[in-house]
N, C-alpha and C positions, 0 to 999 in steps of 0.2 A: 504493500500500500504506500502511495506517495501522493500527497495533496499539497497544494500551495495556497496560502491566503495572504493577501496584502491588505492591510488595514490602515487607511488614511495615510498612505506613504507619500512623503514629500522630500524632494532632493533639491537643495539650493546650493549652487556653487559659490566659492569664496567671493566672486565679483558681484554676487547678488542675482545672477541668472537662475531662474526657476526651471530646472530640467524636468522635474516630475511634480505635478500639482495635485495633492490630496487624492491619490489613486487607491481605490478599493477594488479588488479583483480576486475571485476564487477559481482555482483550477482543480478539476476533479481527478481522481485516481485513474491513470491510464489514458487521460484525455490528451489530444494533440491540439494545443491552442496556439494560434498564430497572432502575433502582435504586428499590426500593419500601420504604416504611416510614412510620411516623407522624412528625408534625412533631417536630423536635429529635433525630432518630436519627442525624444526621451525614451524610446522603446529599448534601445541597447542599455541605457542607464538602469532601467528596471531589471534587466537580466543580470547586470553586474552587481546590483544590490542583493538580489536573491542568492547569487554565488558567493557573496561576501567580499567582493573586490571593491565595493563602495559601501559606505554606511549611509543610511537615510538620515536626513535632517530631522524628520518627524515620522511618526507612525511605527508600525510593527510588521514583521514578516514571520509567518508561521509555516513550518513544514510538518506535515502530518499532525497538525494541531498544536505543535510545540514552538515557542519563540526560539529564533535561531540567531538573533543579533549578537549574542555573546559567544557564539560558536565560531571557531576558525573555519575558513573555507574547506579545508581537508576533512573536517568532521561533519559536513553537511550531506554526504552521500549524493553529490551532484557532479555531473560531467558536463563540460562546456566545449562546444565546437565553435571556433572563431572564423571570421571572414578570411583571414590571411593564413589559415592552416596551422601556423605556429609549430612547425615540425623542427626537430633537432637535425641540422644539416649533416653533422658528423656521424650520425647513427644510421643504421640500415632501417628498412621498413619494419622488419620484425622487431628490432630493438625499440623503435619509436612506439609501436603498438603495445609492446610489453612493458614499457617504462613504468606506468602506474603500478603494475603488479610487482615490479622489482622494488619500488619504493615501499610497497606494502609488505615486503618480506616473503612473497610467494616463491617457492622453490623453483629451480630452473626447469625441471621436467614438466610439472603441471602448468607452469607459465607458458612453455612452448606449445603445449597442447591447446590451451585457450587461445593463444595468438593464432595458431593454425586454423582453428575453428572459425574465429572471427574473420580472418583474411579470406577464407574460402567463401564465407557467406557474402562478403563484399566484392568478390571477384578479383582479388589481388593476391591470391595464394602463390602465383608464379613470380612475384616481384619482391619477395621477402628479403632477399639478399642485396637489393639495390639501395642506393642512397636517394633521398628526396629529389636531388637535382637531376636524376635520371628518369623521373616520372613526368607524366602529363599532368595538367591541372586537375583533371577528373580523378586520376589515380591518387594524387596528393590529398584531395578532399576525402577520398575513401579511407586513406591512412589516418587522417585526423578523426574521422568518424569511428574507425576501428579502435583507436586509442581511447575514445570515450566509452565505447560499448564494452570493451574487454573488462572494465572495472565492475560491470553489472550494477550501475548506479540506480538509485530510485528516481532520479530526475535528470532528463536531458535538457540542456539549454543550448540553443543553436542561434548564433548571431550572424545572420545573413551569410550562411555557409556557401551559397551558390552564386553570389553576386559577381565573382571574378571569372566565371565560366561562360562559355558561349551558349547561345540559346538552345541549341540541340542537346548539348550535354546537361544543361539545367533541367530540361524536360525529362531526360532519362533518370537523373539523380532524384528528381522530385518523387517519381514513382518508387524508386528504391528506398528512399528515406521513409516515406509513409508506410510502405509495406513492412520494412524492417522494424520500425518502432511499434507498429500494431502487433506484429508477430511476437515481439519481446514484451509487449504490454507495459511499456515504460511511459510514464507521464512526460510529455514533451512541451516545452515552450520554445517557439520558433519565431525569430524576428526577421522581418523583410519589409522592403518598400515596394515589392512587386505584387500587385493585386492578383495576378494570375496564380502565383504560388499560394497566396492566402486562400483564394476561393477553391482551388483544386486540392489542397493538402489538409485543410483544417477541419477539425470537428466543430470548433468555434473560432470566431475572429474577434479580436479586440482592436478597435481602431483608435489611434492616438493623434492628437494635434496639439502642438505647443505644450506638451506635458500633461494634457488633460485627456482622459478617456472619453471618447465621443459616443461609442456604441459598442455593444458586445452581443454576439448571437451566432447562430449557425450561418454559413455562407448564404443560404437561401434567405434568411431573415434580414441580414444587414444589406443585402442587395435589393431584395424585394420590398422591404419596409424600413428604409433608413431612418434613424432616430433624429438626425439633424440634417440641415442643409449641406453642411460640409461633407458628411458621409455620402449623401446623394451625389454630390459633385465629384467626390474622390473615386467612387467605384463605377466601373463600366467603361467600355470602349466601343464606340465613341462615348464621351461623357454625356451624362444626362443633360438635356436641354432645360435650362432654368429660366423661365420667363416671368417678368413682372406683370401682374394682372390686377385690375380693379374689380371688386366684388359688388354686384348689385342683386339683391334678393327680390324675386317676384313670387310672393307667397303662394303656396299650393300649386305652383307651376314649374318654376326652374330657378336656378341661380346662374346669372350671367357672369362669365369670366371674361372681362374685356381686356384685350391686349393692345388696344390703341386703334388699329385700323380694322380689326375683326375680332370676333368673340367665339367662345365655346359655351355650351349651355348644359349645365349639370342638372339632370332631372330631379325633381323634388322627391321622388320616391327612392332615389339613391341614398343608401344609409349614411354616406358621408356628407350629405347636404346640410344636415342639422349642425354639424360642427363648423362647416365653412360659412353658414349663414350668420354666425356671430361676428363676421368681419365685414358686414354690409357697409359700404362706403369707404372701406379701407383697401390698401394694397397688400397683396400676398404674393408668394412665389409659387408658380405652378411648374412641376417637373414632368417632362415627357422624355422617356427613353426612346431610342431609335426603333426598337422592336414594337413600340406602340403606334408607329406611323407607317401607313401604307399608301403608295401612289395610286390614285384613282383617276377615272375619266373626268373631264371638265364638268359634265352635268351630273356627276354622282350625287345621290342624296346623302343625308346623314350629317355627322359631325366632321366638317371638312375645313381645313385651312388652305389658303391660296397664297402662292408666292412665286418668286423668280429665283432661279439658281444663281448664286453668287460665284461658286466655284465647285469643282469636282475633285475628288481624290479616288484614285484607282488602287485597289489592294489585291488585285489578282482574282480572289474568290468572290469579291463584291466591289461595288463602287459606293462612295458616300457623296451625296449631294448636300450642299449647304445652302439653305433657302433664306431669302429676305422676305419675311411675312409682315413687316411693319411693326414688330414688337420690340421690347427692350429686354435684353438678357442681363442676368445677374451673374457676375464672375466672382467666385470665391477665392480669396487670397489664402494660399496654403501656409506661408511662412512669415507673412508680415506681422508687425507688432499688433498685439491686441488693443482694441479701442479702450480708452480710459473709462472706468466704471462710474465715475462721478459726473459724466456729461449728461445733461438732461436731454432727452430725445424730443425732437420737434413733432408737431402735429398729432395725429391720432395715436401714434405709437407710444406716447408718453404714458398713457393709462395702462399699457401692458405690463409695466414693471411690477406694479402692485399685485396684479392678478395672475402673474406668470406661473407661480407654483400650482395654482388651481388648474391651469390649462394644460400643464405638461403631464404626459403619461408615457410609459415605455417599458421595455423588457429589462429584466435583470436590474443592473445598476444604472440604467440610462436616465432615469428621472433627474437625479442630482447632476448628472453630466449635462443634460439639456438646460437645467436651470443656470449652471455656471456659464455655459456657452452663450445662452440666450441673453443673460443679463449684461454681457460684455460689449455687445454691439448691435446695431440696427443694419441689417444687410441691404435695406432699401434706401438708406441714406447714402447719396453719392460720395460723401466725404469719407465713408468707411470702406466700401467695396466698389469695385469697378462696375459701371453700368454702360452698356454699349448696345448698338443695334444687333438684334438677335440674328444668329445664323443657325437655323433649325437643321440639325443633322438627320438625314434620312437615308436608309439603306436602299440601294438599287441593285439590279442585276449587273454583272461585270461588264464594263465598257458599254454603257447604254448609248443609243444613237441620239444623244442630246448634248447641249453645250451650255456654257454660262449665258445667262439672259433668257433661257428657255423657261416658260411658265410651267408650274407644276402644282397639281392639287393633291393634298394629303389628307387621307381619312385618319381620324384620331380615335383610338380605343379609349373611351371615357373611363372605363373601369380600371385602366392602367395609369391614371394620373396620380401624381403625388402633390401634396399641399403643405406649404411651410409658411409660418407667420413672419412678421417683419423682423423678428429677432433670430430666425433660423431654426426654430423648433417645429417639429412635425405637427401639423393639424390633423388630429385623428379622432375617430369615433371614441366616445367615452372620456374625452379629456376633462370633463367637468367632475 
């Protein structure tokens, strides 16, 4: 059994930089949890604190329910795999893998047997006599993994172990790592900035931004029902289209989502209408993924947006068309400084701050996350985030017989829309 619990963990560097901000997170026994976020968001710092390489400024870390802040790293039954492999260049592959066993006093014969078993499982049994300099990048990463596995730890910590490898090898090792850790039944925390790794490998994904946990859930949950506007913008390729819309309620009929030059109409019998109706006369953000948009004929009925193609991107298996529909897009800043919390918001959003906690709801620990994130800025204030002419991303067949300037009508799946308030929190059923 190996579980991890972080309780209100904060890490502040000597210069005052907050690397991790009040993080609470639980990892279950045998779970493969991926921490996802851009560089500098604090995810590697979290791993280093769990391993004992850094001390938290506040909070507590528990392994199997026991506090470990007073334990030395070697006493925590943790194995860590680093981005740069961290192999001993003067040792052979076999000696590198077996080094932790040697330090633990394991005799040479059983040590050799365990090294051989691990090397065979990783497909490097034929290179045990070589030095790291004689190996490819993929082989060196397997050696680093073997050195971690041979100890039979209770917890694996992996800090972007595949980022230095080419895309084909990354895909191959992704499958090997997930298969091996599940076979061993070892609890694993894996850090990456690559959403493809997170969505394909994880049992659950924890998404970080500027040291703050944004959302946590299964890959299907965080992709299909993101807790905050940042998560919606961060996940997906192409990125979710985020459009500014004004809300006008027509009681017992529909809710008009006005994008400027055209509008969509949410039926009153849609279960989400009650939540969105509370924003009558206000601006919200409407999210549309490319898979919710389908090109249709000019006279097609239903929920349709009309625009002209600004430019095309060809990706071999598909083409992406970017349409000007006369709407305003909201662009989320990944790494910029957080807005000051003492600035009073203009217009109708001023009243949101007092009622914010009542409006927010989410999975797991997302409510406190949404509160902290939402209180920090107003995404519809042009001084806080970028606002620009929307370029609606639409998937097309490969190399379509159209060009920039061509008109295109797009049918919208209304059941696939996402709604966010002016502070970036998800507008959802049951927020009251």
